[in-house]
N, C-alpha and C positions, 0 to 999 in steps of 0.2 A: 155492347153486349158481347160476352165471350161466346165464341162458337165452339161446339163440342169437338174434341180431338178427332173422332171418327169421321165427322163431316169434313173437317180440314183435310184429313188424309185421303178421303174419297175424291175431294176436289182436285188435289194435287196429282193423284193417280190419273184422273180424267185429263187433266192439263198435259201431263207427260204423254198420254196416248194421243192426244190431238197433235202435239208437236211431232210425234213419230209419223203421223199420217201426212201432215201438211209441211213438215220440215222447218218452216219459218212462220211465225205469227208475231204481229206487233202488239204492243201493250194495249192499245185501244181495242184491238180485236178481242183480246183476252178479257178485258173489262166488260165488253158488251156480251160476250159469250157466257160469262159466269155471273154477271150482275154484281160485280165486286169493284172496289175502289182500285185506283192505280197503285196505291201503297200496299194493298193486299196482294195484288198481282206480283209486285216486285218481291215481296217476302216469299211468295210461293216459288218464284224463279230462283231466288237465292238458295232456298232449300233444295230444289231439284238440281241446281248446279253443284252444290256441295255433295250431293248423292251421285254425281257423275252421270246424270241422265241427260243433261242439256249443256249447251254453251250459250251463255248470255251474250247479247249484242246490245249496242246502243239502240233503245227503242223496241227491243223484243228479245227473241231467243231462237237459236238454231237447235234443232233436236240433237241427235248424236252425230251429225255430219262430221264435226271436228274430232269426235272420239272414235268413231267406228269406220269412217271412210278410210281406205288404206293410206298410210302416210306417204309423203313425197318420196322419202328415202326408199321405201319398199317398192313403190311404183317405178322408180328409175331402173330397176333391174329387169323389168318385164318388157318383152318385145323390142329390144334395143335396136336390132337391125331395121325393123320397120319404121321405128321413130327417126332413125338417122336418114333413111330414104325420104321420108316425108319432110324432115327438116331441110334437106337439100333442095327439094321442090320450093319450099318457102324461101329459102336463101336466094334462089334465082329470081325471085320477084322483087327483091329489094333494090332500090334506086338511091344513089347519092342525093343528099339534101331532102330526103323524105322524113316525115314524121310517122312512126310505126308503133302500133300498140301490140305488145307481147302479153298474151294471156297467161293465166296460171297453168301449171301442168308440166309433165315431164317431156312431152313431145316438143313443146315450145322451149323448154330448157335445152333440148338438143339443138334447136335453132340458135340459141344464144351461144352454144359451144361453137357452132359453125361460124358465127359472126366474129367471135374472138379469134378463131383460127385464121380467118381471112377477112378482116374488117371492110365493110362498105363505108366509105367516108366521103363527106360528113353524114352522119345519121343521128336522128333523135329517136330514142326508144323510150316509150312510156309503158309502165308495167305495174301490175299488182303482184308479180311473181318475184319474191325476195331472192331465191337462189339465182335467177336469171339476172336481176339487177346487180347482185354482188359480183357475178361473173364478168359482167360487161363494164362495171364501174371504172376499171383502170385501163380500158381499151382507148387508145388515143384516137380522137376523131369521132367517137361515139358518145353522145350526151345521154345520160340516163336520168329519168324522172320517175319517182314512185308516186302512185296515187295515195291519197289519204285513206283511212279506213281502219277497221279492227283487225288485228293480227290473229289469224288462226294458226297456231304454232305448228301443229302436226302437218298441216297442208302447205305451210310456208307461203300463205297468201293473205292479202289484205282485202276485206269485204265490208259490206254494209252501206248505209245511206251516205256516209262521208265519201266512200270510194266512188259511188255513182255521181255524186255532185262534182268530185274532182274530174271525173272522165268528161263531164258535160262542158268543162272549160276548154277542152282540147278540140282540135280538128285534125283528124288522122287521114293520111294518104292511104294507109293500109292497116287493117286490123287482122291479126292472126290469132285465131281462137281454138281452144280445145273443147272437147265435149265427151259425153259418156256413151252416146248411142246415135245410130242413124238408121232410119227406116224410110219407107215410101212417103210417109207424111212429112218427114223433116229431121231435125236434130234435137237430141234430148240431153239434159245435163243433170248433175247430181243434186242441186239445191236451188230453191227460189232466190237465195241471196246471190249465188253465182250467176244465174240467168239475168237477174236484175242489172248486175254490173255489165254483163255482156250486151244487153239491149241498149244500155246507156252508151256503150262504145259503138255499137252498130249505128245508132242514130247520128253519130258524129264522124262517120268514116266514109270516104269516097269509095273504098273497095274492102270487102270482107271475105277472108278465106278461113274455112274451118279445117283443122288438121286432125284426121281420124284414121287410126290404123285398122286393119281388117278385123281385129277382135271386137270392134264396136258395131259391126254390121248386124242389123236385125235386133239390136238391143235397145230397150226402152227404159226409162226411169219415170219417177213421179212428176218430173218437171220438163215441160216442152219449151225449147228455146225458140223454134220458129220453123216455118216451111222453107223449102229450097228457094222460093222466090224472094226470101228475105236476105239471102246470102249471095256472094258473087261467085265463089268457087269452092270446090272440095279438093283438098290435097290428101291423097290416100294411097296406100299400097294394096288396096283391095282390087282384085282382078275385075276388069270391065264386065265380064259375063256374070260375076256374082252380084255386081251392082244392078245389072239388068234384071236378074232373077228376083231381087228384093224390090224392084220397082223404083229404084233411085235414078233420077235423070242423069244420064252419063255425060250430057253436055257440061255439067258442073265441073268435070275434070279437065275440060279444055281451057287452058290458061291464056289463050290469046286475048280474050276480052279484059282480063285483069291486068295484063302487062301494058295495057294502053293508057293507064293513068299517067298524065304528062306532068303538068305543072304541080310541084309539091304544094301541099296545103300550107306548109311553113311560109310560102311566099304570098299567100292570100290570107292575111289576118282575118280572124273572125270578129264580127262586130258584136262583141259581148263583153260586159264588164265582169271583173272577178268579184266585185262586191257592190252591194247597193249603196254602201257608204264610201264617199271619196276618201282616198288616203292623202293627207295633207303633207305638203312640203317634202314629197319624196325626191324631187329633182334637186333640192338644195341640201339633202341630208348627206353629209360626207361619209357616213357609215353605210350608205346604201350601195353595196358593191355587187349585188346579184343582178344579172341581166336576164330578163325573162325571154324565152323563145318567142318569136313573132306568132307562132301558132296559139299562144296563150293570150295574146293581146286583143 
């Protein structure tokens, strides 16, 4: 039965409004909410994407995060001195033979610039940050691995369920994360898709440091990453007194406890298979020339 155009238009307006509020919704959620089939949901999402109202993902949609969130290029020019100072703090945490996760964002990119200028060798960097990966790809002694996922071009980042699954196969010595806000409650970020990936990384990290400049103090967003007890350290240029005034625990800025991670995760393979299906005859395949890092085995 054909549905009247005004009914379809009203449904699509409501769908777009829901995505604006929730930022990310899966296909199954939308089917349940509107009482429509998966095929109908996909047609609605195609229409909204063509109208530049959303960015479709595998299994759902991101509202206008990719369209309206400031681009990577525009964010690079803001607060550069603070970002460089924070990047230097992060750089001093790096240890040879470690497996490090580099998050998306321009402060993490500043860390990649520091690594390129004075490489810590050997080092394995895993990232969803395309500019950082490109910058480090030709640095001798630094192995760079990209997570899978959907490319958000303006943000120069890979996100989505595939990115989360990719992260779960690694075991990180240190994860260096970005975010959009910090308050007494904890850390906030721009999108559920971003936070989902960060939580997958945190779950597989020995130590986690969040890199936040002073402009993020007291700022909240629609998506909560986690409380301070879910992280190891805060790297920031925010004065201690300002952190105290906001109610943020200042012990998070003391780095002694994060510098104590000793044996790199790369030396302690994770007992987890990459696939439920065994790969046949890999050892005898003469064309099989890639060697996986031990942190992936």
